N, C-alpha and C positions, 0 to 999 in steps of 0.2 A: 491516492490520490497522485492524477500527474496532472502536471502544465503542461502548456503552448505559449513561452514567453506572453504571460497576460502579467502588464506590471497590476500588483494587485495594492490596498489597503491593506494597513497592522491589521491583522487580524486578536492581537490580544495585546495588553504592555507585560513589559518584562522589569520582575526586581532585580540587582544584583546586579555585579559589570561582567561583560560579557568575557574574559576574562577568569571569573569564576564559571563560566559552563563550558568547562572544556579542558582535558587533562595532558600536562608534557612533556611526551617522553624523544629525547634527546632536539629536545630545542625545536623541537614540533608539535604541531596542534594534535590531538587524538580525539576526535571528537564525538558523542555521548552523552549530554547529562544536560537535563531540559530544570533543572529545581530554578525555582523564583519566575516563572511563567504563570498567568491567570488566564482565564476565558473572561472578554469582553463582546462585547454588541457589537456589530458592523452595519453599516448600511447595505438596502436588499442589493447586491453583485447586475451589472451591467447584460443583460440581453438577454432577460430570466422573464421564463412564456409560463405561467401558471394558469393552471385548467378551466376552462371555463362553467368546469361542471362536479359537483361532489365527485367520490368513488362509489360505485355500482356496492350493495351488502355485502358480504364475506359470509361465505361460509362458516359454520360454528367453532371449529378447530384453527381458525386463524391466525393468525402470532399476531399482536397486537407491538408496531418496532415505536419507541421513543427517537425518534429522529435528533442528535445533541450537536448542534451544529448547521445552520443555515447558511454554510457560504455556495458557492458556484458546484459545485462536486455534489453537492446533493440538495440544489436545484434545479440545476440541466441536467442530471444524469441520475443518479438513482433515486430519485421521487416519485418525477416521472416513469418510471418502470414496473412503480407496487403496481400496477391495474394489471401487467401481467402476469405477478406472482399470481399461486394457484394460493397459497396457504396465508401467504401474510399482507399487514397491513397496516399504515399510519395508525397509529391510535393515542403519539402526544409529539410534541415542539418544543426546543429546552433552545432560547438564543436567550442575547443580549440585551438587543433591539424589539420593543413593546410594537411601534408599524412595525417591522416586518411580522414579529411573532403576530398579530393580527391582522395583516393579509395573509398574510401565510396558511393561518390558520383556517380563516376563512376561504381560504380556496381551494383545499383539502380537508374541509368539513369535520377538523380537529371542534370537540366544544372546548371553552376558554378553560374549563376545569381542567384541561389536559394539554396547557399551552402552562411552559416554566422559562422563571429564568435560569441561568448561573448558580444567583443565588438563592432558591430557592428552591432548585433539586433536590432536596434532599426530601422534597413532600410526595417523589415521586413515589415510595416507596408502597406508600398506602392507596395505588391509582389500580386496582386488581383488571383496568385493563391493558395494561399494556406489562408483556413480558420478556422483552427485551431491550437494549437501548444499542440505539448504530451511532458513532464513534463516528466521527466528521468533519473532526475538527484535525490544529497544526499535530505536527508529528510529537511535539515533543509535551504536550498536553493525554498523546492518549495513553499515560500509566495511570496518572493521579483515577484522571475522569473516569478510565472504566473500574479502577476501585471504588469508588465513590456508586456506582450502577451494579458489582457485586451488592454492595454496604447497601444499598438497598433494597436486597432479591431479585435482584434485572438477568442479565440473559446476557449476554452482552457479543455485540458482533465489529469488531476494531480495525477501522482501514489502516494497512499498509505506508507505512514501517510499523511492525509492534506498539514498537516504540524509537527509542533513544540511546537503548545499551541494553544489555544482555541479566542486566541487574534488574532493570525497569521487566522486563521481563517476565524474570523470576519472580520480581511481584509479583505483577498481573497474576498467573497462574498459579501465586500459593494464594491469592484471592481469589480465587475461579471456584480450585479447592476447596475452602472457606465455609463458604458462602453454597455446596450445593447447584451452583449454573453452567451452563456449557458457555465456553470460551471461542469463540471463529475469526481469525484472521482477516479479513478481505480481499483476499489473491485470487479478484476475476478469472485472469486466463484459466483458474482448473474447472473452469466449464464451459465456455467459449471452446466454439464446434471445432475452428480450425486448429488450437492449438491440443485439444483433445485427441482431434486426429493425426497431428503431428508426435506424442506421447504415443501414438498405436502403430504409429509406421515402423518407430524407432526403435521399438519392440517387439515387434515382427520383421527389427532388418533387412529394411528396406532401403536403407540405403550402405548396407553391409553391416559388416563390425564399425562402430559409433570411432572415429579418430580425431575431432576437430569441432568446437560448438566453439562460433565467434560471434557476438553478438555488440548490437550497438545504437540504443539509445541516446541522442542528444536531439538538443536546440537550439538557438540565440536567444538568449534572454535580451528584453530590450532596456535601456537606461533604470536604475531603480536600485534601491538601497537599503538596508535591516529597516528605516522606517517606515518605510512605502511597502514594501514585501516582505512576509514569511517565511520564504522561499529562501531570504537571504538572508535569515537570525541568524543564525549560530545554535541557538538556545532551542529556536523553536523543530528548526531542520536538519540537527546533526551537521556533516559534512556537505550536505546540500545533495547535487544531482544523484549518487550516489546509489542517497537514502530514497530519492524522488521517481528518477524516472530509471536511473540504471538497475534498480530491483526490477522491473520484471527483464534486464537480461543475463542478471543471477537465478533469480525461477528456473528462465527457461532454460538454464546450461544444467542444474541439478533433474527436474523435472523429464527431461529430454536423456539427461543421461541415466538416471535411478541409482545414482551415486552420490556419496561425499567425499570431495577434496584431500588428497593426504599433504597434498599443499600448496600451502599461496602466496604469490609475488605480485607484486601492485607498486604501483608511482600517484603520485597527485599533483597539482601542477593551479599554486595561486597566483595570478600575474599582484603588479601595484598595482597601487595608484587608480585600480577600477571598483566603485564605489559598490558594487555588485560581488566582488568579492572579497571585499574586507575584511566579512567574516566566515567564510565558507568557500570549497576549490570552485576553479570552473570546470574540470576535470577531473576524473580519475577512472585509472586505466589497472587491470589486471590479469594475469595467468592462474588461473585453477590445472592441476594436475591430480585425475583420480588413480583408485588403485587398476583399473584398466589398462590404463596405458593414453585413454583421451584424454583431451587439454582441449580449455574453453580459454580463450581469451575476451574477456568484455570490456567495454571501455564507453563511458557515459559524459555529455556534457553537457553544458547549459552557455558557450559560448563556441558551437560549430554547428555549421551547414543541417538542416534537418534528416534524421532517419529516424526508425527503427526496423532495426532486422535483425534477421536469427535465422544461421545459415546452422546444419549440422552435415556433416560432411562424414562419407566410412569406405570404407574398402573397396563399395562397387559402387558409390554413386553418392548425391548431395539432396537434401530437403531445403531449400530458400521461402524463407518469410517473410517479405516485402511490402504495406508493413505486418507484423504481426503480433502487437501486441495493441493498438489503436483500440476504440468502444467500438469499430463499424470500419468496414472498405478489409477486411482483411483479404491479403493474395498470398497463393503458394503452389509453390511449382517442386515436384521431383524430377527429379534430370539422373537417369540409372539407363547405360547400355547401351549409350549414344541417344534415347530418347528423352521428350520434355514428356512431366504431365503435370497439366493444373487438378487443381480441387477444390470443390465450391459445396464443406462437407454442410451446409448450415448458417444459420441470420446472427453475425459477434453480436448480435444487441442483445441476444436472450441471455446471456451470463448473468444481468444482470439480475433478475428475475429468477432464476434458478440458484442464484445464490444467495437470494431473501430465503429459496425453499427449501433450499440446503440447509442453511437451521430451524429453519421451523419444521423440517422432518426429522432434525436432531431429540429440540427439546421437547417433540409432540411425542416422538416412534422411542426415544433413550438411540436413533442412528448411530454411526461414527461421524464424526466429521476430518472432512476427510483433509483441511485447510487449519488444521487446533491453532494453541496461542505455541505449541512446541514444534511446532512452524513457522513460527515469528521470531522465538530463540533463536532456533538454528543459523537463520539470516545472519540475527545481528550477532552474532560470534563470528557468523564468517566474517560480515564489512569490519569488525574490530579488528580482525585476522589481518584486512584490506591495510587499512590504515596505521594496522602494528608492523603489515612493512614497506609501506612507504614511509614511514615514517623511522624507520630505524636503516632502509635502502639492505633485508636481509628476507629471504626467505621464509617463510611460514609454516613449519609441519605440525600439520592438527591430526588431532586424537576421531577418532570416528563420530563423535557426540559437534564438531568444530568447535570445540575449545582448541584451547593454541599449549602445542607441548613446551614443557621445560615454565 
C-alpha cells in the first residue's frame, strides 16, 4: 500500500518496547521485526464512498475473497475494483470495529454470518463461500495473518511488502506449502499497462543496452508520531519509506533490468528531534550493480517534495515515467534518435481487477502466479542488504537469490 502524506490513527496496539522491534548492527538499527503487534478495530476512514447498490451476481466459478482489514486502501481502492473483476468477488469481511463492519457489509451485500472480528476470524475455516483471504493490514501484521488464513484453509493475496523480514517471508511460504494453498503478493504494477509496456520496451532494447535506472519515490509526511500513524511505527512499518513507497522503485529496477543485483551500497538518514522519525528513517538511498554492468540508483523519502519517477537509460535512448506507479494518471515517454514518443498503453486502473483475476485463475485453473511469495522473499532479502550496507558503511555482496555473502 502506498501513503501520500496522510496522518492516520494508529491501526494496532503494540506490545513490548520499541527496542525489542529492532536488531542492532554496529550501533545502528536494522529494521525488520514485527513481534508484539495485534490487529484492532479503527473508525471509518475519512472520505470513503460506499456503493449505493449491491454487487451483481457473479459467475459460478468466481473466487470469494475475505477482506482482512477495512482501512483506507481497502475501502477506497481495492474493494470498489471488484466490480471490474471477471472471476473474483467479496465474500467476507474482517474488522475489529463492529459498526464499520456492519456499514461496509450492508453496502457490499456481505451476509452477517460472513462478517468476522479479529478475535473470531478462525471460524472462517468453515465458510465454504470464502476461497481466499486478502491481507490488507499494516505490514508488521502480514506474516501472522497470512499464517492464520492458511491454517483456515484459505488461499492468500497479501499486500506488499510481504513482511518485515526474510524470516517472516520464509514462514509464510512454508505455511502455504503445508496448507497446499496459493500465496500471491499484491505487486499491482505487474498488471498495470504502462509498467507492462515499459518491461516490453526494455526487453526489446528500445533504449539500446540498459545502462542506468534511476527511481525516486517521495512525499513530505505531515506532522505525526508513532502513536498516531502506523507508517512511522517501527514495529508495524519496519524502516519506513523503503518498505512502503520505495519498494516500487526497487521492484521497477528488478523488472526492468531482468536481473538480480550482485552488490548493494546504501545510506539512510534519521533526523533527530522529529517525532515523525523517532523510530523510522526519513530517507533511504541505494545503488544496485547488476551482472550486466547496469546500475540502479534508488531514492525514497517521507520528507521530500513529491515525486514518483522511473528513468531507464540505455546506450541509445531513455524511457521516462513520471508518475510511474500511481493508481492512475501515469505518463511514459521514450526518447531515442533525437525523437520523443509518448505512450498510452491503456487504463491504469485495470491493474486492481487484473490482480484479483490473476489469483482467481491460479486457484481455479492451477496457472502460475507471476508475483508469488518467493518474489516477496527476494525483495525482503534485498531490503535487508540495503539496511545492512547503510548500517555498516560497506558494500554488500549478494548471492543470486538475494542473500548476503559472508
